C-alpha positions in Angstrom: 24.4 53.2 -17.2 22.1 55.9 -16.8 22.8 59.7 -17.8 24.0 61.8 -14.9 20.8 63.8 -15.2 18.1 61.3 -14.9 17.5 57.7 -13.3 15.1 55.5 -14.9 13.1 52.9 -12.7 10.3 50.4 -13.1 7.1 49.9 -11.1 6.0 46.3 -11.8 4.9 43.5 -10.0 7.0 40.8 -11.9 10.1 39.0 -11.2 13.5 39.7 -12.6 15.8 36.8 -13.6 18.1 35.3 -16.0 18.5 37.7 -19.1 17.3 36.5 -22.5 19.2 39.2 -24.2 22.5 40.9 -22.6 22.2 44.8 -22.0 25.3 46.4 -20.6 26.3 45.3 -17.3 24.3 46.9 -14.3 21.1 47.5 -16.4 18.1 46.3 -14.6 16.0 44.0 -16.4 12.2 43.0 -15.9 9.9 40.4 -17.5 6.2 41.3 -17.6 3.0 40.1 -19.4 1.6 43.4 -19.0 2.0 45.8 -22.0 1.2 49.1 -20.2 4.3 50.3 -18.4 4.8 52.8 -15.9 8.4 54.4 -15.9 9.2 56.9 -13.0 12.2 59.2 -13.4 14.0 62.0 -11.3 16.5 64.6 -11.7 19.7 64.1 -9.7 22.9 65.9 -10.4 21.5 68.8 -12.6 18.8 69.3 -10.0 16.7 72.3 -10.9 18.5 73.2 -14.2 16.6 70.2 -15.7 13.6 71.3 -17.7 12.3 68.5 -19.7 13.1 64.7 -19.9 12.8 63.0 -23.2 12.1 59.2 -23.3 13.5 56.8 -26.1 13.1 53.1 -26.9 15.1 50.8 -28.8 13.8 47.3 -30.1 17.1 46.3 -31.7 19.3 46.1 -28.5 20.3 49.8 -28.7 21.3 49.9 -32.2 18.7 52.4 -33.0 16.7 54.7 -30.8 13.3 56.1 -31.3 11.8 59.3 -29.7 8.7 58.3 -27.6 7.7 61.4 -25.6 8.7 64.6 -23.7 7.8 65.6 -20.3 8.6 68.5 -18.0 10.2 68.0 -14.5 7.4 68.3 -11.7 7.4 69.2 -8.2 5.1 66.4 -7.7 7.2 62.8 -7.6 4.1 61.0 -8.6 3.9 63.1 -11.9 7.3 62.3 -12.8 6.8 59.2 -14.9 6.5 58.1 -18.5 3.6 55.8 -19.6 4.5 53.6 -22.4 2.2 50.9 -24.1 4.3 48.1 -25.6 2.9 47.1 -29.1 4.0 43.6 -29.1 6.0 40.9 -27.3 9.7 41.5 -27.1 12.6 43.2 -25.7 12.4 47.0 -24.9 15.6 49.2 -24.1 14.7 52.4 -22.7 16.9 55.5 -22.3 16.3 59.3 -21.3 17.7 62.5 -22.4 17.5 65.7 -20.2 17.1 69.2 -21.6 18.1 72.1 -19.3 16.8 75.8 -18.9 19.0 76.9 -21.8 17.9 74.0 -24.3 20.9 71.8 -23.8 20.6 68.3 -24.3 22.5 65.6 -22.3 23.7 63.6 -23.9 24.1 65.9 -26.9 23.2 63.2 -29.8 20.9 60.3 -29.7 23.7 58.2 -30.7 25.2 58.7 -27.2 22.1 57.1 -25.6 22.9 54.3 -23.3 19.9 52.1 -21.8 18.7 52.6 -18.2 16.1 49.9 -18.2 15.3 46.7 -20.0 11.8 45.3 -20.1 10.9 42.0 -21.7 7.1 41.8 -22.8 6.1 38.2 -22.8 2.4 37.2 -23.1 2.8 33.8 -24.2 2.5 30.7 -22.0 5.3 28.0 -21.9 4.7 25.0 -24.1 4.7 21.6 -22.4 5.0 18.2 -23.9 4.6 15.1 -21.8 5.3 11.7 -23.4 5.1 8.1 -21.8 8.1 5.9 -22.2 7.9 2.3 -23.0 9.6 0.0 -20.3 10.9 -3.4 -20.6 9.8 -4.1 -17.0 6.2 -5.0 -16.4 5.6 -2.8 -13.5 7.8 0.2 -14.4 6.4 3.4 -16.1 8.3 6.5 -17.2 7.6 9.9 -18.5 9.6 12.6 -20.4 8.9 16.1 -20.7 10.0 18.8 -23.0 9.4 22.5 -22.4 9.5 25.1 -25.1 10.2 28.4 -23.0 13.3 31.0 -23.5 12.7 32.6 -19.8 11.7 29.4 -17.8 11.4 30.5 -14.0 13.0 27.4 -12.3 11.7 28.5 -8.9 8.0 27.7 -10.1 8.8 24.3 -11.7 6.4 21.7 -9.9 6.4 17.8 -11.0 3.8 15.8 -9.2 2.0 12.7 -9.2 -1.0 11.0 -7.8 -2.8 7.5 -7.6 -6.3 8.4 -8.9 -8.9 7.7 -6.1 -6.0 7.0 -3.3 -3.8 10.3 -3.2 -3.8 13.8 -3.8 -0.9 15.2 -5.9 2.5 14.5 -4.4 5.6 16.5 -5.1 8.6 15.0 -6.8 12.0 16.3 -6.5 13.5 16.7 -10.1 15.9 19.0 -11.6 14.0 22.0 -12.9 15.3 21.7 -16.6 13.5 22.3 -19.9 13.9 18.7 -20.5 13.9 15.6 -18.4 12.6 12.0 -17.4 11.3 10.6 -14.3 10.3 6.9 -13.7 8.1 5.1 -11.3 8.0 1.5 -10.1 4.3 0.2 -9.7 3.2 -3.1 -8.0 -0.5 -2.7 -7.1 -1.5 0.6 -8.5 -2.8 0.1 -12.2 -2.3 3.4 -13.1 -0.8 6.8 -11.9 -1.2 10.4 -13.1 1.7 12.9 -13.5 1.5 16.7 -13.7 4.0 19.2 -14.5 3.3 22.9 -13.8 5.6 25.8 -15.0 5.7 29.4 -15.3 8.0 32.0 -17.0 9.5 35.0 -15.5 6.9 37.0 -16.9 4.4 35.1 -14.9 2.8 33.1 -17.7 1.8 29.6 -16.3 1.3 26.4 -18.1 0.1 22.8 -16.9 0.2 19.5 -18.5 -1.1 16.0 -17.2 -0.6 12.5 -18.3 -1.8 9.1 -17.3 0.7 6.3 -17.0 0.0 2.5 -16.7 2.5 -0.3 -17.2 2.9 -1.5 -21.0 0.9 1.9 -22.3 3.6 4.1 -23.1 5.2 5.4 -26.3 8.5 4.9 -27.8 11.5 6.1 -25.4 13.2 9.3 -26.3 16.5 10.5 -25.0 16.9 13.2 -22.4 19.5 15.1 -20.7 18.0 14.6 -17.2 17.4 11.0 -16.7 16.5 9.3 -13.2 14.9 6.5 -11.8 13.0 5.9 -8.5 10.4 3.7 -7.0 6.9 5.2 -6.6 7.2 7.1 -3.3 4.3 6.4 -1.1 1.4 9.2 -0.9 1.9 11.3 2.1 -1.0 9.2 3.6 0.8 6.0 3.5 1.7 4.6 6.8 4.9 2.4 7.9 7.2 3.7 5.1 5.5 1.4 2.4 7.3 2.2 -0.8 4.5 0.9 -3.0 1.1 2.4 -2.9 -2.2 0.3 -3.2 -5.3 1.1 -5.1 -8.6 -0.3 -5.0 -11.4 0.5 -7.5 -14.0 2.8 -6.0 -11.8 3.5 -2.6 -13.1 7.0 -1.3 -10.7 9.9 -1.1 -8.7 11.0 2.2 -10.1 13.3 4.8 -7.6 15.5 6.5 -8.0 16.3 10.2 -5.8 18.3 12.7 -6.9 16.7 15.9 -6.5 13.0 17.1 -10.1 13.2 18.7 -12.4 11.9 15.8 -16.0 11.9 15.4 -17.1 9.3 13.0 -20.7 9.5 12.0 -22.7 6.7 10.0 -26.2 6.0 9.0 -27.8 2.8 8.9 -30.8 2.3 6.5 -33.3 -0.4 6.0 -33.6 -1.0 9.9 -36.0 -4.0 10.5 -38.3 -4.9 13.5 -35.3 -6.7 15.1 -33.2 -3.5 15.5 -29.4 -3.3 14.9 -27.9 -4.6 18.4 -24.3 -5.1 16.5 -22.7 -1.8 15.8 -19.0 -2.0 15.8 -16.1 0.2 14.8 -13.2 -1.3 12.9 -9.8 0.7 12.1 -6.9 -0.3 10.1 -3.2 1.4 10.1 -2.0 -0.2 6.9 -4.9 0.4 4.5 -6.6 -3.1 5.1 -3.8 -5.4 5.6 -4.8 -5.7 9.2 -8.0 -4.5 11.1 -8.8 -4.2 14.9 -12.2 -3.8 16.4 -12.4 -0.5 18.8 -14.1 -0.9 22.1 -17.2 1.3 22.3 -16.6 4.5 24.3 -19.0 5.7 27.0 -19.8 8.6 25.0 -20.4 6.9 21.7 -24.0 7.5 20.2 -24.2 3.9 18.9 -26.7 1.8 20.6 -30.1 -0.3 19.6 -32.8 2.1 18.7 -35.1 2.6 21.4 -38.1 1.8 19.0 -37.2 -0.6 16.2 -38.9 0.4 13.1 -39.7 -1.2 9.6 -37.3 -0.1 6.8 -36.3 3.0 8.8 -33.0 5.0 8.7 -31.1 6.0 11.8 -28.0 8.2 12.3 -25.3 7.2 14.8 -22.0 8.4 16.0 -18.7 6.7 17.0 -15.8 8.6 18.8 -12.3 7.5 18.2 -9.0 8.9 20.0 -6.1 8.4 17.2 -2.7 7.4 19.0 -0.9 9.6 16.7 -0.5 11.0 13.5 -0.8 8.9 10.3 -3.5 7.3 7.9 -6.3 5.6 9.5 -8.8 3.6 7.6 -12.5 3.0 9.1 -15.4 0.6 8.6 -18.5 0.1 10.6 -20.0 -3.3 10.7 -23.9 -3.6 11.6 -25.9 -6.6 12.0 -29.7 -6.9 12.9 -31.1 -8.8 15.6 -31.3 -12.0 13.8 -27.5 -11.6 12.8 -28.0 -10.5 9.3 -25.6 -7.8 8.2 -22.0 -7.2 7.5 -19.2 -9.4 8.1 -16.2 -8.5 10.0 -13.5 -7.2 7.9 -10.7 -9.4 6.8 -7.2 -8.8 5.9 -7.2 -7.2 2.3 -10.6 -5.6 2.6 -10.4 -1.9 1.8 -11.5 0.6 4.4 -14.8 2.6 3.7 -13.3 5.8 5.0 -9.7 7.0 4.9 -8.6 9.7 7.3 -5.0 11.4 7.8 -4.4 12.6 11.2 -2.3 15.7 10.8 -1.4 17.9 13.7 2.0 19.4 12.4 2.2 22.8 11.1 4.2 23.5 7.8 7.9 24.7 8.0 8.3 27.9 6.3 11.3 30.2 5.6 11.2 33.6 4.0 13.7 36.1 3.0 13.1 39.7 1.8 15.5 41.9 -0.5 14.4 45.5 -1.1 15.4 47.2 -4.3 18.0 50.0 -4.7 18.0 53.5 -5.6 15.1 54.1 -8.0 14.2 50.4 -7.7 13.5 50.7 -3.9 9.8 50.0 -4.0 10.2 46.8 -5.9 10.7 44.3 -2.9 11.9 40.7 -3.7 10.3 38.1 -1.4 11.7 34.3 -1.6 10.2 31.6 0.6 9.9 27.9 1.0 7.5 25.6 2.9 7.7 22.1 3.8 4.8 19.7 5.0 3.9 16.2 4.0 0.5 17.2 3.1 0.9 20.7 1.3 -1.9 21.3 -1.3 -1.8 23.0 -4.3 -0.6 26.7 -4.0 -0.6 26.8 -0.2 1.5 30.0 0.6 0.1 33.5 1.2 2.5 36.6 1.6 1.4 39.3 4.1 2.6 42.6 5.6 2.3 44.4 8.8 3.5 47.5 10.2 4.6 45.9 13.3 6.3 42.4 13.7 4.0 41.1 16.3 0.9 42.9 15.2 -2.5 41.3 14.6 -3.4 43.3 11.4 -1.5 41.5 8.9 -2.6 42.4 5.4 -2.4 40.0 2.3 -0.1 40.9 -0.4 -0.7 38.0 -2.8 -2.1 34.5 -2.2 -2.3 31.1 -4.0 1.3 30.6 -4.5 3.5 27.6 -4.9 5.1 26.0 -1.8 8.5 27.6 -2.9 9.4 30.5 -5.2 10.0 34.2 -5.6 7.8 37.3 -6.0 8.6 40.8 -6.7 6.1 43.2 -5.1 5.8 46.6 -6.5 4.6 48.4 -3.3 2.0 51.0 -4.3 2.6 54.8 -4.1 0.1 55.0 -1.3 2.3 52.7 0.7 3.0 51.1 3.0 6.2 52.7 3.5 7.8 50.5 6.4 6.6 47.0 7.0 7.6 43.5 7.9 6.8 40.6 5.5 5.4 37.1 6.6 5.0 33.9 4.6 2.2 31.6 5.5 1.6 28.2 4.4 -1.6 26.0 5.2 -1.7 22.2 4.7 -4.8 19.9 3.7 -5.5 19.5 7.5 -5.6 23.3 7.9 -2.6 23.5 10.0 -1.0 27.0 9.5 2.9 27.6 9.6 4.4 31.0 9.2 7.8 32.7 9.1 8.4 36.5 9.5 11.4 38.2 8.0 13.3 39.8 11.1 14.2 43.0 9.2 12.0 46.0 8.9 11.6 46.8 5.5 11.8 50.6 4.3 10.9 51.8 0.9 10.9 55.6 1.3 14.6 56.4 1.4 14.0 60.4 0.3 15.6 62.8 2.8 13.3 65.9 2.9 15.4 69.1 2.5 14.3 72.7 3.3 15.8 75.7 1.6 15.0 79.3 2.6 13.7 81.9 0.5 14.5 85.8 1.0 13.4 87.0 4.5 10.6 89.8 4.1 8.7 91.7 6.8 5.6 90.0 8.1 2.5 91.6 6.8 0.4 93.3 9.5 -3.3 93.1 9.4 -5.3 96.3 9.2 
């Protein structure tokens, strides 16, 4: 525990977590990738009798202590801090010793020092290895991962897959462990890509990607986290289809947050007979069934007023989607002499895929202020859920009032769930609300505001009277 004279704190925007080394119970620990440390201190029981404060550091878990520097107590709180530059990665135990006006040290000897703070400096990113697993089933693929990291942050563990050219990255629910396996059942997709993104408690990030195709794996390996599942559909797959289909050259998906769609198209090589046939076709099951859409009154899709010779014209169809989901579109055009596109038949892929998504992401947020000297380190935890969340969709914000319009960002580009420790600057804010905001690929925004007002200035001002004297009179 700390000496009675001085309390140590730490100002770092880094998450604390599972201890890589075990200091005495109750000693705060921090993980960081920044070697420059700012360590504030304050006098407590001894009050004005404290004259100087000495900082000591141990790199062998408290067996030996090395003197770092000495500093006088200042009336300005912001001046009462040590600056320390860690020379290399590792665990640093910090302790302080106070010197009173008579020159008496507390504790009397360096051997009696007890750590008040432990900082783990880690500038090395986790090492990820992904390996394909050989399967006996022709349509089954598997992947094994092995993460070399002593301080893995399990709140920042993201395992995803995608079908190239068909879907964006789709999150998979797996155990956030250093080793594990996952299997996928493929039928129509010739290959998939898997991606694993992790971070350690210091904030170092790593990412690995592997392409998987049936019959293309390596020798299987053992794992302590085995699981098997069919390949879930991409978030755009309609009707609960458990097997995503893929077609070479299929375009990507457009995400739109309204059911009222404008579908522009261009017709090239228009001949003198014009283009009397312009039809919009839609599919809800990626080409297995097609439906021709009646032309709306506001559609800008009619025969050119003056047919040309080889010209290009631009037109527009409107379409009112009946609800959310994946829509595939194809436009059929034929000239005045019947030359052009045939009607789409079952199995033909759409030329454009649109995911209609009008649902806001679901977001939760919890806030935990620090205690005592650590009060300005505010821990924020959040989760967000949505079938079309993109990469790093979350932003954290603060505002002085809960219903205010002037929300200020704390940090953005965060994973869909996680934890962040905000080291509130010395300049404030001192009282605020915290909000987590998530945006999906269709630009729908969902948010949650922590109901409690967070206060990070707990100092109680106190006035003391000096000797009363006569008021000086002006001449």
